[in-house]
C-alpha positions in Angstrom: -45.1 76.8 23.9 -46.4 79.9 25.6 -49.8 81.5 25.1 -52.3 84.0 26.6 -56.0 84.8 26.1 -57.6 88.1 26.7 -61.2 88.4 25.3 -61.0 88.5 21.5 -57.2 88.7 21.5 -54.7 85.9 22.0 -50.9 85.2 21.7 -49.0 82.0 21.1 -45.5 80.7 20.5 -44.7 77.7 18.4 -41.3 76.0 18.1 -40.0 73.7 15.4 -37.0 72.5 13.5 -37.1 73.5 9.8 -35.3 71.4 7.2 -34.6 72.8 3.7 -32.9 71.1 0.8 -31.2 73.4 -1.6 -28.4 73.6 -4.2 -25.3 75.8 -3.6 -23.4 77.8 -6.3 -21.3 74.8 -7.2 -24.3 72.5 -7.8 -23.9 70.6 -4.5 -27.1 69.7 -2.7 -27.2 71.2 0.8 -29.3 70.6 3.9 -30.1 73.7 6.0 -31.6 73.0 9.5 -32.9 75.9 11.6 -34.4 76.1 15.1 -37.3 78.6 14.7 -40.1 80.0 16.8 -43.2 81.8 15.6 -44.6 84.5 17.9 -48.2 84.9 16.9 -51.0 87.3 17.8 -54.6 86.3 17.0 -57.9 88.1 16.9 -61.4 86.8 17.1 -63.9 88.2 14.5 -67.4 86.9 14.0 -66.7 83.8 16.2 -63.6 82.8 14.2 -59.9 83.2 15.1 -57.5 84.8 12.6 -53.8 85.6 12.6 -53.3 89.3 13.4 -49.5 89.2 13.3 -46.7 86.5 12.9 -43.1 87.1 13.8 -40.4 84.6 12.9 -37.5 84.2 15.3 -34.4 82.1 14.2 -32.6 80.7 17.3 -29.9 79.0 15.2 -29.3 77.5 11.8 -26.6 75.5 10.0 -26.0 74.3 6.5 -24.1 71.2 5.4 -23.7 69.0 2.2 -26.7 66.7 1.7 -26.5 63.1 0.9 -30.3 62.9 0.0 
């Protein structure tokens, strides 16, 4: 995770694996797994930090039949 702080502005990067259960057109349950990163910008207002911008980056994803 990368981050920077400059006064009342900051940036950060968060990484995770997202797992989503779904149903395809034939009714088969599926599992989609994606490696994602959030590139965030924050701003400090009145002593509190808020999201100013969030960008989603998908590094890779794959879908397969689910046994769940």
